N, C-alpha and C positions, 0 to 999 in steps of 0.2 A: 605398602605394596612394594616389595623389592624387585626391581627390573634388572635382569642380568646384562643389559646392554645400554651403554650411554646413548647410542643412536636411537634405539627404540624409546628410551625415556624422553629424549628431546622431542621425538615425533608425537608421543603421547601427550606431552605438555602442550604442544601446538594444537593438536586435535581437541584437547579439552577446553581450549579457548572458545570453541563454538558454543552458542547458546543451547542449553539443554543437554549438553554432552558431559557426563561425569567422567572420572578417571577410569572406571571399569569399562564403560562403553568406549571410551577413547582407546583403551588398550585393545579391545576386541576389534575395532575398526583398523587400527594400525597393524595388527597381526594378519588381518584379512588382506591388507595392501601388501604386506611382506610376502604373501604367498603368490602374488601376481608376478608376471614376467616383467622384465625391464621395459619392454615396449609398451606394455599396458600401463605401467607407472608413468612413463614418459608422456603418453597420451593424456592420462589423468592430470598430470602436472601442467601440461600445455593448455588443457581446457580451462583450468583455473586461472592461469596467467592471462590467456586471451580474453577471458571474461572480464578480468580486472582492467585490462588495457583498452578494451573496445566498447564495453557497455557504458552508456552515458544517460543522462536525464534528458527527456524530451524538453526542448526549449519552450514549448507551448504549455504542456500540462504537468510536467514533472514525472511522467511515467518513464520506466526504463526502456531503452531503445538502443539499437546498433547505429542509428543515424540521428541527425539533429532533431528531426520531427518524427514522432512515432507513427506506426502504421494506422493507429486509430485517428489521430489528429489529421493525417494526410489523406484519409479515406473520404472522398467526396460524397459517398452514399450515406455517411453518418449524419445525424441531426446535430449540426454545429450550433444551433440556437439553444440547446439544452446541455447543461454541464452538471455532471454528478460529482460531488465533492467527497473524496474518500481519504482515509488516513494514510495508506501505503499501497504498494504494488500488489500485495496479496489480496486486497479488497477488489482491485481492478480485475484480477484473475478470477476471483470468486463470482463477481457479477457477470463477467464475460461468459463463464461456463453455463450460466442460465439461458443464454441466447435470447433474452427477453428485453434487453436494453440496447437502443440504437443511437443513443446520443454520444457525447464525448465525456471526458473525465478531467478532474483536477486533483492531483495528488498533493496533499498538504505536507507529507513527510512526518506526520505525528499529530498529536492533539495537545491542546493546552493543559498542562499539568504542573501547577506550582510545586507540588510535592516532589516531582522529578526534575524540577528546575527548567521546565519547558514553557516558555512564554510565547506570545504571538510573533515576536520578532524572529523566533527560531523556526517558524513554519513558512511554507510557500504560500503566503496570503496576498502579498502585494501584487504578485503576478496574476492572481485570480481577479483582483480589482482591475488590473490593466486589461485583462481579456474581456471583462464585462464592459469596460469603458470603450474599448476599441472595436468590439464586435457586436453584432445584433443579437445579443443573448436575450432569450425570453424567460427561461426557467433555470433556477439553480436547485438541485436536489441535494439535500444534506443526507449523506449515507455514512455517517460516522457511527462508532460503537455506541450502543444504548447504555452508556455509563455516565457518571457525573461529569467526567472529563469531556466526554463527547457532547453532552448537553451544554457545557460551558463554552466549548468551541463553536457549537451551532449558534448560541446566543451572541457571541462576539462577532461571528461572520455576518449574522443578520443585521447587526448594528452598522458594520462597515459597508454593507450593501444597501442600506436604507435609502441612500440618495438616488438609487436607480429604480426605474420602473420595471420591476422583476416579479415573477411568480416564484415564491420560495416554498419548497415542499420538503417533506421528510418521509422516510420509509414508514409504512404502516406497522402496526404493532406485532407483526408476525415474527419479527426478530425479538427474542426475549430480552427484557430489561436486564442490564448487567453483562450482556454477552458481547463478544467481539464479532464484527461482521464476517470475517473470513471463516469462522467456524459454523456459520449457519448452513443448513442443507440447501441444495439448489432449488427445490420446490418452494420452500419457505421464503428464501431470498427473492426468487422470481415474483412471487405473489406480493411481497412487500414493496417491490419496485413498481409493479403494475398498479397496485392499489395505494400508491403514495398519497399522502394527505398534505393539505396546506400547513406550512410551518407557523406555529403560534408561539409567541413569547409568553412564558409562564411568569406571572407576577407573584 
């Protein structure tokens, strides 16, 4: 694909670095931006820069936030004795959209996957142990993807949490095996949370 402008070509290359964006889609997006006014482009660019500069991880749960402690962790009306363990921010958003869960979260930042070079030390696990140790946590909900990697991570966490007097539960089977949590529809996800089951280690 021959692009007649070096500036457009560089912009397309940068746009194509986004996941799921191929060169053709990148070119279409860049040409759309090219048709915008300078003020619109400036606002767009400033929004991206401000996001990068000011968004941080909540020091309690690992969720994304504009301040040190996210709005969920700082909300006194939430059930702080229940922690829902998820893979990333998209899962938090998916569960929050159901409006059926009133506890808090813990974002691991991924799941254990030796094939991808992701080990327990790469995840936000020690802070979860700390939260359980320092707070009066009663229940941990494993809300990870229903995949082999998700099951492996659940098993690892259950072993790490074994020393505590906790109720460990997992989503009911409304979420299809092999699927990622963020893609489940709201009704299915809501029912899976409400009808969660005790976590059992499979031998």
